[in-house]
N, C-alpha and C positions, 0 to 999 in steps of 0.2 A: 157632081160626083167627085169624091175626094180620093186620095191615094189608097187609103185603107179599103175602100170599096173594090178597087181594082185588084189588090193583092189578097184580099180576104173575102171572096164572094160567097163562101159556103157557111151557112148558119146551122147551129144545133138549137132546136126549139124544144122546150119542155112544156107539157100541159099537165097541171095538177088535177086532182080528183074533183075540184070545183070548176074545172073548165078554164081556169086562168092560164094564159100562155106567157112564157118568158124566153128571152133570148139567152141561151147559156154561153155561147161563144161564137166567134167567127174564125174561119180556117181557110187556108190557101187552097186545099184540095178537097174534093168530095171524099176521098178515101180517109183522109185525116179526120174530117168531121164525122164520118160514119163510124170510125173506130171509137171516138169519144161517145157518140150516141149509144153504140152497142155496149160499151163499158158501163155507162150510167144505167142503161135499161136492164142490165144483168144483175143489178143490185136487188131486184125483186120488189121495189116499191110500186105504188099504184100510179106513179107518174108515167106519162108517155113521152118518148123522145124521138125526134125525127130530124132529118136533114133537109134543108131547103137552099136553093141557090138564090142569092140576093140579086134582084134585077135593078136596073137603073131607076125604074118608076117606083119600086117599093122603098128604095133608100131615100127618096126625096120626101117621103112622108114621115120619116123618123128624125 
């Protein structure tokens, strides 16, 4: 685990209409990540945005 994992554990994920998923950004708090996800979602595109907490195990795979 590196320092950015500890300080930025919240991810915003985007899924496009083809089912492809992308990491949009990493944030220090869930509230901050949710604000970004809500802002992007409100644009009305077909993409889906959601917030996930990065776990120690999921970071080792990236």
